VEXKE-158289 format. One record per atom (N, C-alpha, C): x, y, z negated. Coordinates in steps of 0.001 Angstrom, whole numbers, padded with zeros to 6 digits, always signed. Each point is the difference from the previous one (the first is absolute). Example, Ala and Ser with C-alpha at 12.3 -4.5 7.8 and 13.67 -1.06 7.14 Angstrom:
2
+013190-005690-007800 -000890+001190+000000 +000900+001200+000000 -000350+001050+000720 +000820+001190-000060 -000770+001090-000730 
END
This chain:
343
+079658+265010-254357 +000945+000117-001098 -000636-000534-001273 -000006-001289-000165 -000776-000582-001097 +000439+000461-001362 +001272+000335-000190 +000417+000451-001321 -000063+001502-000143 -000529+000706+000989 -000165+001447-000084 -001422+000377-000345 -000947-000776+000455 -001406+000335-000185 -000669-001050-000864 -001051+000385-000652 -000758-000955-000798 -000709-000982+000918 -000394-001150-000575 -000691-000998+000805 -001290+000563+000574 -000676+000830-000793 -001252+000580+000480 +000246+000924+001178 +001082+000763-000073 +000243+000936+001096 +000452-000727+001258 +000769-001083-000178 +000385-000804+001150 -001241-000520+000710 -000970-000492-000791 -001241-000487+000603 -000740+001120+000711 -000019+001202-000618 -000666+001139+000624 +000683+000368+001302 +001335-000030+000003 +000729+000342+001216 -000283-001019+001104 -000066-001282-000360 -000303-001034+000983 -001390+000182+000580 -000965+000286-000868 -001364+000221+000483 -000071+001221+000901 +000775+001046-000328 +000031+001198+000850 +000527-000329+001380 +001089-000796+000049 +000570-000382+001293 -000997-000810+000822 -000715-000910-000654 -001016-000791+000699 -001102+000896+000538 -000418+000974-000811 -001041+000930+000439 +000464+000814+001196 +001270+000491-000047 +000546+000741+001134 -000077-000841+001270 +000448-001252-000099 +000017-000865+001179 -001411-000237+000523 -000943-000192-000914 -001384-000235+000413 -000592+001229+000677 +000331+001171-000542 -000507+001233+000607 +000507+000167+001419 +001294-000270+000194 +000578+000196+001321 -000523-001020+001009 -000132-001240-000433 -000391-001047+000945 -001480+000045+000337 -000811+000570-000869 -001432-000101+000211 -000697+001259+000448 +000741+001108+000143 -000735+001226+000268 +000455+000727+001244 +000947-000523+000765 +000356+000602+001271 +000418+001442-000122 -000877+000917+000482 +000328+001413+000070 -000481+000794-001213 -000302-000644-001096 -000439+000732-001185 +001060+000981-000462 -000453+001084-000617 +000919+000993-000543 +000196-000241-001488 +001122+000535-000507 +000358-000210-001390 +000365+001327-000651 -000222+000058-001269 +000594+001021-000848 +001179-000633-000718 +001114+000718-000024 +001205-000502-000665 +000407+000954-001106 +000570-000560-001028 +000542+000812-001093 +001136-000766-000651 +000816+000717-000755 +001075-000612-000769 -000370+000077-001482 -000114-001141-000632 -000370-000062-001418 +001248-000271-000835 +000247+000872-000969 +001148-000196-000882 -000265-001188-000911 +000862-001010+000070 -000178-001225-000775 +000721+000081-001331 +001279+000350+000034 +000770+000068-001230 +001346+000659+000281 +000684+000392-001061 +001382+000460+000064 +000873-001001-000739 +001168-000253+000535 +000987-000852-000659 +001151+000911-000438 +000068+000382-001281 +001098+000861-000453 +001328-000733+000160 +000998+000695+000533 +001322-000582+000155 +000839+000377-001212 +000361-001013-000766 +000745+000216-001236 +001487+000082+000315 +000554+001206-000119 +001405+000217+000294 +000727+000483-001245 +001186-000533-000265 +000795+000569-001093 +000280+001473+000247 +000217+000742-001064 +000155+001451+000119 +001126+000404+000938 +001033-000846+000111 +001135+000362+000849 -000199-000419+001457 -001125-000676+000284 -000254-000471+001356 -000820+001026+000760 +000457+000332+001201 -000620+001046+000806 -000578-000627+001258 -001229+000353+000327 -000652-000449+001230 -000268+001240+000838 +000881+000250+000970 -000039+001272+000705 -000802-000002+001273 +000335-000863+000948 -000658-000017+001303 -000409-001430+000363 -001056-000501-000627 -000482-001340+000378 -000727+000062+001334 +000481-000759+000981 -000494+000123+001367 -000741-001229+000503 -000184-001002-000846 -000650-001212+000476 -000369-000850-001215 -000891-000950+000208 -000342-001004-001007 -000191-001324+000718 +000491-001055-000579 -000434-001325+000410 -000171-000842-001256 -000746-001083+000137 -000337-000832-001161 +000166-001458+000382 +000635-000778-000881 +000181-001419+000273 +000218-000749-001306 -000757-001072-000189 +000167-000889-001151 +000043+000751-001321 -000948+000924-000182 -000128+000701-001272 +000934+001174-000194 +000710+000413+001049 +000970+001092-000142 -000261+001075+001049 -000044+001262-000437 +000003+001153+000890 +001450+000410+000271 +000323+000237+001284 +001320+000483+000393 -000164+001413+000570 +000699+000971-000602 -000139+001400+000398 +001383+000567+000306 +000302+000316+001264 +001287+000620+000314 -000023+001485-000366 +001097+000485-000556 +000109+001402-000395 +001197+000612+000727 -000310+000826+000969 +001057+000572+000842 +000979+000847-000794 -000484+000732-000997 +000859+000948-000709 +000980-000677-000948 -000365-001143-000580 +000893-000688-000933 +000727-001179+000653 -000310-000277+001275 +000677-001056+000760 -000205-001370-000649 -001234-000235-000475 -000319-001249-000665 -001371-000507+000434 -000219-001285-000238 -001343-000580+000088 -000420-000350-001418 -001128+000562-000445 -000506-000266-001338 -001035-001119+000069 +000104-000936-000920 -000871-001170-000005 -000856+000015-001275 -001324-000042+000171 -000946+000054-001113 -000872-001245+000026 -000417-000441-001198 -000992-001068-000018 -001380+000591+000258 -001024-000844+000005 -001341+000440+000398 -000650+000957-000986 +000578+000143-001198 -000519+000960-000976 +000775+001312+000013 +001055+000093+000829 +000781+001219+000084 +001266+000010-000836 +000343-001135-000614 +001229-000077-000807 +001209-000166+000917 +001039+000812-000218 +001202-000076+000821 +000760-001291-000297 +000204-000808+001031 +000722-001260-000143 +001490+000169+000257 +000334+000726+001063 +001403+000170+000364 +000126+001102+001044 +001229+000461+000143 +000354+000952+001049 +001038-000652+000893 -000230+000061+001309 +000894-000644+000952 +000765+001071+000766 +001335-000146+000040 +000831+000866+000813 +000617+001158-000754 +001131+000450+000508 +000646+001248-000407 +000395+000734+001270 +000272+001280-000114 +000301+000809+001176 +001314-000418+000628 -000024-000242+001306 +001223-000320+000707 -000251-000765+001281 +001034-000138+000844 -000133-000693+001283 +000420-001458-000040 +000427-000503-001152 +000537-001345-000084 -001068-001068-000132 +000414-001270-000003 -000952-001108-000181 -000734+000110-001337 -001306-000031+000057 -000804+000116-001212 -000254+001426-000430 +000708+000961+000596 -000262+001415-000276 -001030+000513+001006 -000644+001134-000328 -001064+000537+000835 +000208+001488+000231 -000431+000466+001181 +000034+001419+000328 -001383+000423+000494 -000719+000707-000842 -001317+000535+000323 -000972-001084+000487 -000333-000959-000838 -000993-001006+000411 -001379+000631+000156 -000655-000271+001124 -001297+000613+000279 -001119-001015+000195 +000353-001277+000197 -001050-000986+000238 +000516-001381-000413 -000918-000843-000471 +000357-001346-000439 -001041-000995+000500 +000443-001248+000135 -000900-001100+000342 +000536-001255-000675 -000893-000931-000333 +000379-001214-000714 -000496-001214+000768 +000867-000995+000108 -000359-001280+000597 +000592-001093-000872 -000854-000669-000768 +000495-001010-000925 +000892+000625-001053 +001243-000477-000070 +000962+000539-000966 +000895+001075+000601 -000300+000443+001220 +000848+000977+000684 -000645+001378-000015 +000775+000988-000394 -000420+001398-000011 +000750+000738+001098 -000730+000581+000954 +000598+000808+001059 -000136+001472-000390 +001117+000720+000025 +000022+001414-000376 +000510+000811+001182 -000817+000909+000501 +000392+000870+001100 +000605+001275-000570 +001222+000308+000416 +000728+001148-000519 +000087+001084+001078 -000658+001123-000237 +000040+001095+000956 +001376+000648+000030 +000633+000129-001183 +001292+000663-000064 +001099-000764+000700 -000030-001317-000075 +001031-000806+000636 -000416-000574+001338 -001264+000266+000429 -000553-000610+001217 +000356-001486+000017 -000498-000678-001025 +000375-001390-000232 -001171-000730-000637 -000098-001293+000290 -000927-000866-000710 +000822-000946-000865 -000277-000002-001295 +000672-000913-000919 -000974-001080-000432 +000464-001237+000021 -000768-001134-000494 +000592-000418-001342 -000851-000008-001024 +000393-000363-001357 -000947-001076-000506 +000380-000668-001065 -000988-000811-000689 -000913+000940-000783 -001153-000491-000411 -000918+000846-000763 +000586+000349-001370 +001080-000671-000393 +000709+000354-001240 +001086+001030+000243 +000316+000271+001295 +000980+001029+000309 +001332-000497+000515 +000193-001321+000146 +001271-000505+000519 +000086+000229+001504 +001170+000426+000465 +000210+000328+001405 +000029-001260+000853 -000697+000061+001170 -000003-001100+000955 +000656+000392+001319 -000428+001114+000572 +000535+000445+001298 -000454+001424+000242 +000607+000652+001013 -000449+001330+000422 +000293+000173+001480 -000831+000852+000660 +000142+000229+001421 -000099+001506+000279 +000867+000536+000873 -000205+001391+000432 -001242+000081+000884 -000738+001092-000133 -001224+000205+000771 +000247+001143+000982 +000026-000328+001288 +000319+000984+001044 -001258+000733+000449 -000639+000700-000942 -001163+000828+000282 +000283+001403-000514 -000789+000980+000489 +000263+001388-000365 -000121+000264-001487 -001147-000362-000586 -000210+000157-001439 -000972-001076-000443 +000498-001117-000505 -000891-001099-000391 -000880+000393-001181 -001301-000317+000106 -000942+000452-001025 -000803-001118-000650 -000191-001136+000652 -000823-001056-000578 +000433-001363+000491 -000189-001027-000835 +000359-001365+000368 -001110-000955-000413 -000233-001023+000829 -000866-001116-000342 +000650-001280+000502 -000272-001127-000698 +000553-001302+000339 -001096-000912+000526 +000368-000878+000928 -000934-001001+000511 -000203-001053-001081 -001143+000031-000646 -000236-000865-001155 -000456-001399+000378 -000434-000199+001240 -000530-001297+000404 +001023-000783+000819 +000436+000557+001127 +000929-000706+000882 +001459+000251-000382 +000234+001000-000860 +001349+000336-000477 +000946+000260+001167 -000502+000690+001032 +000791+000241+001208 +000978+001158-000151 -000197+000849-000993 +000867+001152-000168 -000727+001136-000675 +000349+001236+000391 -000596+001170-000640 -000210+001099+001025 -000848+000960-000363 -000266+001179+000818 +000327+001230-000827 +000597+001006+000655 +000353+001253-000656 -000523+001154+000838 -000637+000968-000655 -000491+001190+000683 +001059+001089-000017 -000086+000905+000986 +000996+001048+000203 -000688+001356-000021 +000433+000874-000911 -000640+001300-000124 +000436+001024+001018 +001221-000123+000535 +000534+001058+000860 +000522-000499+001332 +000180-001274+000192 +000698-000499+001165 -000847-000098+001245 +000650-000477+001092 -000653-000106+001297 -001071-001078-000025 +000312-001133-000623 -001001-001051-000164 -000607+000088-001390 -001319-000128-000075 -000698+000164-001268 +000236-001168-000966 +000282-001188+000527 +000224-001155-000863 +000780-001045+000787 +000513-000994-000728 +000705-001103+000646 -000177-001259-000820 -000118-001145+000692 -000017-001312-000633 +001422-000545-000041 +000382-000569-001136 +001347-000521-000192 -000037-001485-000332 +001041-000732+000455 +000235-001342-000510 +000686+000116-001359 +000121-001143-000704 +000555+000011-001354 +001474+000374-000042 +000711-000054+001139 +001396+000415+000003 +000168+001481+000328 -001119+000733+000105 +000066+001428+000273 -000031+000362+001464 -000139-000982+000898 -000073+000265+001432 -001392+000482+000384 -000069+001078+000780 -001302+000495+000464 -000565-000976+001027 -001177-000510-000284 -000679-000951+000882 -000909+000710+000995 -000673+001052-000449 -000889+000741+000889 -000193+001405-000543 +000106+000986+000893 -000245+001385-000382 -001447+000355+000273 -000494+000933-000796 -001386+000402+000133 -000189+001130+000973 -001134+000673-000139 -000331+001071+000928 +000964+001159-000143 +000188+000730+001077 +000926+001115-000004 -000686+001267-000506 +000765+000799-000735 -000506+001280-000469 -000173+000946+001191 -000938+000940-000134 -000209+000958+001079 +001208+000901+000190 +000681+000309-001081 +001164+000876+000086 +000893-000246-001199 +001282+000260+000165 +000933-000033-001124 +000630+001360-000226 -000384+000983+000783 +000645+001313-000079 -000498+000818-001183 -001207-000292-000484 -000592+000795-001069 -000035-000835-001277 +000640+000481-001032 -000009-000694-001282 -001135+000545-000851 -000957-000844-000310 -001146+000411-000804 +000205-000391-001453 -000724+000647-000918 +000056-000409-001418 -000736-001311-000199 +000631-001095+000370 -000644-001305-000006 -000324-000428-001429 -001199-000520-000187 -000376-000537-001303 +000773-001285-000231 +000879-000022-000989 +000861-001154-000227 -000629-001017-000942 -000909+000449-000856 -000510-000877-001052 -000714-001209+000586 +000475-001175-000365 -000671-001217+000408 +000245-000415+001427 +000854+000766+000710 +000229-000342+001391 -001275+000071+000798 -000173-000895+000960 -001219+000003+000805 -000400-001420+000376 +000335-000960-000866 -000292-001400+000258 -000739-000629-001168 -000845-000976+000316 -000594-000859-001022 -000392-001306+000672 -000384-000978-000811 -000451-001283+000519 -001452-000231-000373 -000741-000633+000902 -001353-000423-000303 +000060-001322-000759 -001142-000448-000492 -000057-001292-000678 +000350-001137+000943 -000171+000213+001307 +000349-001014+000996 +001406+000117+000529 +000866+000793-000678 +001418+000139+000360 +000214+000794+001289 -000986+000789+000411 +000187+000883+001146 +000559+001329-000486 +000723+000675+000880 +000641+001269-000328 -000923+001154+000365 -000214+000923-000934 -000648+001274+000299 +001084+001069+000041 +000033+000753+001100 +001065+000978+000202 -000577+001349+000402 +000517+001068-000618 -000378+001365+000347 +001214+000743+000538 -000115+000674+001157 +001112+000803+000513 +000168+001341-000709 -000825+000285-000990 +000077+001170-000886 -000359+001289+000720 +000643+000283+001136 -000177+001306+000633 -001103+000036+001043 -000696-001131+000184 -001159-000019+000880 -000974-001047-000516 -001239+000112+000425 -001046-000876-000533 -000224-001170+000948 +000911-000946-000009 -000167-001250+000724 +000580-001115-000851 -000737-000395-001018 +000403-001100-000868 -000260-001312+000748 +000919-000963-000139 -000168-001268+000694 +000136-001164-000978 -000637-001119+000359 +000188-001269-000698 +000793-000909+000921 +001084-000579-000533 +000923-000800+000791 +000130-001400-000579 +000292-000975+000870 +000460-001282-000506 +001524+000014-000035 +000605-001100-000450 +001452-000010-000183 +000760-000251+001289 -000712-000152+001116 +000638+000019+001314 +000031+001410+000584 -000636+000943-000725 -000035+001380+000469 -001185+000325+000885 -000959-000929+000135 -001188+000251+000815 -000992+000858-000766 -000668+000905+000697 -001014+000851-000608 -001321-000760-000085 -000536-000120-001207 -001252-000719-000237 -001197+000941-000086 +000211+001214-000467 -001081+000985-000118 +000626+001382-000077 -000784+001005+000373 +000439+001400-000043 -001022+000795-000799 +000496+000859-000895 -000860+000856-000828 +000354+001443+000338 -000800+000612+000861 +000284+001344+000498 -001192+000901-000249 +000272+001266-000319 -001075+000951-000260 +000532+001422+000092 -000917+000930+000182 +000303+001435-000050 -001094+000678-000814 -000073-000292-001291 -001079+000567-000821 +000141+001510-000141 -001070+000612-000476 -000092+001460-000035 +001153+000643-000777 +000416-000582-001103 +001035+000616-000829 +001368-000622+000217 +000224-000564+001181 +001319-000520+000369 +000715+001034+000857 +001224+000373-000397 +000767+001050+000689 +001283-000623+000530 +000001-000491+001235 +001204-000663+000506 +001130+001002+000208 +001243-000412-000232 +001124+000897+000233 +000269+000179+001482 +000531+001164+000362 +000397+000271+001381 +001365-000641+000227 +000006-001169+000629 +001231-000767+000124 +000881+000451+001161 -000546+000683+000982 +000750+000268+001225 +000636+001377+000035 -000239+000809-001007 +000544+001363+000032 +000354+000436-001407 +001279+000357-000194 +000425+000500-001304 -000689+001295-000359 -000185+000888+000983 -000671+001281-000269 -001445-000232-000426 -000691-000921+000692 -001395-000280-000348 -000094-000599-001391 +000939-000867-000346 -000012-000601-001330 +000192+001059-001078 +000902+000947+000240 +000263+001042-000998 -001184+000944-000171 -000890+000047+000975 -001183+000848-000116 -001105-000653-000821 +000099-001286-000241 -001045-000696-000744 +000131+000286-001494 -001121+000314-000629 +000012+000229-001443 +000031-001312-000764 -000721-001001+000516 -000066-001301-000651 -000015-001087+001056 +000466-001172-000374 -000118-001167+000867 -000457-001185-000847 -000577-000992+000660 -000411-001232-000666 +001000-001096+000322 +000354-000777-001017 +000847-001169+000176 -000777-001228-000432 +000021-001017+000829 -000740-001234-000257 +000932-000948-000750 -000301-000266-001259 +000912-000768-000841 -000358-001488+000041 +000467-000736-000981 -000090-001459+000050 -001449-000474+000086 -000342-000802+001025 -001350-000587+000085 -000065-001251-000869 -001187-000276-000536 -000146-001129-000919 -001270-000782+000313 +000100-001315-000067 -001187-000842+000094 -000684-000019-001359 -001309+000250-000014 -000789-000021-001235 -001227-000851+000249 +000034-001253-000464 -001066-000929+000356 -000012-000190+001505 -001170+000063+000633 -000073-000158+001452 +000239+001297+000761 +000356+001081-000683 +000170+001302+000617 +001480+000390+000066 +000275+001017+000804 +001329+000607+000058 -000141+001464-000388 +000779+000408-000996 -000006+001375-000491 +001213+000728+000579 -000239+001097+000683 +001070+000838+000547 +000038+001288-000810 +001172+000303-000552 +000166+001173-000860 +000652+001140+000772 -000447+001218-000314 +000564+001195+000640 +000305+001046-001063 +001139+000642+000114 +000327+001113-000893 +000268+001242+000847 -000203+001165-000612 +000284+001255+000666 +001348+000530-000463 +000862+000329+000960 +001296+000592-000289 -000039+001482+000350 +000425+000851-000928 +000021+001444+000225 +001238+000351+000804 -000196+000713+001106 +001115+000413+000849 +000373+001463-000210 -000923+000801-000571 +000250+001429-000219 -000407+000347-001427 +000617+001023-000531 -000236+000371-001390 -001293+000779-000210 -000635+000483+001058 -001178+000846-000158 -001306-000795+000028 +000080-001310-000149 -001208-000819-000020 -000729+000221-001322 -001327+000192+000018 -000748+000171-001259 +000230-001164-000945 +000118+000266-001315 +000306-001065-000968 -000974-001158+000036 -001286+000274+000275 -000982-001078-000043 +000186-001000+001151 +000802+000344+000989 +000212-000893+001127 +001281-000817-000106 +000798+000240-001014 +001336-000583-000022 +000046-001452-000444 -001045-000503-000581 +000063-001360-000523 -001117-000896+000556 -000406+000290+001237 -001069-000790+000592 +000518-001376+000407 -000707-001027-000402 +000316-001369+000411 -001315-000727+000268 -000003-000847+001014 -001218-000683+000415 +000295-001469+000282 -001078-000796+000044 +000141-001352+000526 -001162-000308+000923 +000286-000823+000998 -000975-000447+000977 -000102-001520-000095 -001181-000532+000262 -000235-001437-000134 -000391-000578+001354 +000673-001102+000362 -000255-000704+001256 -000428-001435-000298 -000711-000593+000952 -000186-001439-000041 +001322-000658+000374 +000126-001303-000284 +001247-000700+000308 +000324+000030+001490 -001032+000075+000845 +000219-000020+001446 +000339+001368+000575 -000168+001079-000787 +000405+001318+000465 -001112+001009+000157 -001224-000305-000412 -001099+000958+000081 +000065+000971-001175 -000031+001305+000288 -000015+000999-001061 -001372+000008-000662 -000022-000243-001314 -001253-000072-000742 -000292+001279-000768 +001022+000641-000517 -000180+001239-000758 +001309+000771+000010 -000074+001330+000122 +001209+000824+000068 -000104+001174-000958 +001146+000498-000427 +000074+001239-000767 -000415-000107-001440 +000143-001179-000633 -000336-000145-001412 +001161+000480-000867 -000289+000624-001143 +001081+000531-000843 +000860-001117-000578 +001304+000215+000035 +000965-000987-000476 +000606+000485-001314 -000218-000706-001118 +000493+000490-001289 +001502-000160-000181 +000594-001052+000604 +001437-000261-000119 +000475-000642+001295 +001301-000025+000192 +000576-000775+001097 +000196-001437-000489 -000682-000932+000651 +000071-001394-000408 +001094-000709+000794 +000744-000870-000705 +001136-000678+000607 -000239-001494+000207 -000966-000566-000706 -000139-001452-000015 -001479-000334-000161 -000406-001127+000600 -001382-000455-000154 -000022-001499-000233 -001030-000443-000707 -000232-001422-000258 -001500-000191-000096 -000558-000763+000956 -001450-000075+000079 -000571+001369+000338 -000989+000452-000751 -000584+001328+000211 +000628+001054-000902 +001057-000364-000735 +000639+000913-000941 +001191+000708+000636 +000163+001274-000346 +001091+000837+000500 +000806+000519-001184 +001321+000101+000173 +000906+000347-001096 +000822+001238+000365 +000068+000930-000953 +000749+001250+000181 +000848+000262-001228 +000997+000875+000149 +000770+000503-001135 -000210+001510-000037 -000982+000480-000752 -000273+001441-000037 +001166+000760-000617 +000205+001212+000483 +000994+000880-000610 -000727+000963-000920 +000613+000310-001113 -000636+000912-000947 +000632-000106-001368 -000595+000694-000954 +000506+000014-001372 -001180+000008-000956 +000262-000350-001258 -001019+000036-001033 -000182+001431-000490 -000995+000184-000892 -000225+001327-000573 +001221+000491-000778 +000794-000927-000490 +001207+000371-000744 +001183+000198+000931 -000265+000074+001311 +001026+000216+001008 +000998-001149+000052 -000457-001180-000395 +000828-001197+000117 -000309-000680+001336 +000986-000684+000583 -000265-000717+001255 -001131-001010-000167 -000860-000061+001003 -001141-000907-000020 +000245-001090+001032 +000694-001058-000417 +000338-001087+000895 -001075-001072-000087 -000656-000284+001124 -001070-000995-000006 -000254-000490+001415 -000619-001144+000095 -000543-000497+001258 -001511+000167-000066 -000560+000712+000955 -001446+000207+000059 -000609-001013+000960 -001021-000698-000463 -000652-001043+000788 -001401+000477+000383 -000280-000015+001289 -001310+000387+000512 -000578-001146+000825 -001322+000031+000171 -000671-000982+000829 -000749+000707+001118 +000153-000500+001223 -000796+000505+001109 -001390-000619-000076 -001011+000859-000146 -001382-000454-000125 -000751+000357+001265 -000657-000973+000603 -000785+000193+001222 -001462-000297-000278 -000867+000930+000396 -001431-000168-000195 -000696+000169+001343 -000735-001021+000429 -000723+000080+001265 -001142+000986-000125 -000170+000858+000993 -001084+000994-000012 -001327-000669+000331 
END
């Protein structure tokens, strides 16, 4: 993002990426220490009458951040300094209107908006003009990504349905369905924020099934290129096969959107409280695990400060929730860097 970072920081980021690649290629089975370094905050400048209620995703293209807000049924567009450029959409089912947008993707001048409320994908220009829309025949669509290289179509993840994801052609026809869910009888409190999809720098799809720890990397033909699986000490998988067993669990772990960070893959996990008697100190546990690109687990159980929705190079982007000391909304994009140090 050349207009987001200073020239010096761009050079530092490039050198970091080169160092990461050199470490991985030259050290085989070496171990690493990983940490997340806070780089900067980008305050989001909103007029007093503008409300940002449930931002569930971030994408960035040509100097613009696109943030869908499920509660206001709009996509908010900010420049690289956080200045609001425009708001796209109004509430409704018609052309150019939106119902609970939860995920966005950009390809050239085209903005794809996934609407959970309407189970629909709308294609707009990045200025907001309506192009087309397609009904999405999935249980609860949560995330969308576009094929940026071959332009073959798009992929959408499913939070509740029988198939976890599906590849679509540009006319909305399902080209290939993904892996089947273990069960559809039990409705879990699925983490909706950011869906469960992202793209690597090489245009490969990273997908998380949310309710189990088997993250996969896919090409646009739907072939599995790598698998990122683990059962770390503080991972609490949900009981998928029995409603009674699920209700007995105090907490469960949900595997949220995986992100490529330099040559690594970051898998995020959050803890969902299932019962009210859980001790307060356990209610907000979040972790991240780091894998090599090929699927080797390098480090597990590191503390996660925020849920990250987007990555570029080794940088990760989040929209923290909170307020200022004056109890005013604190709207910002938090930028962190994944730092790897060889032991």
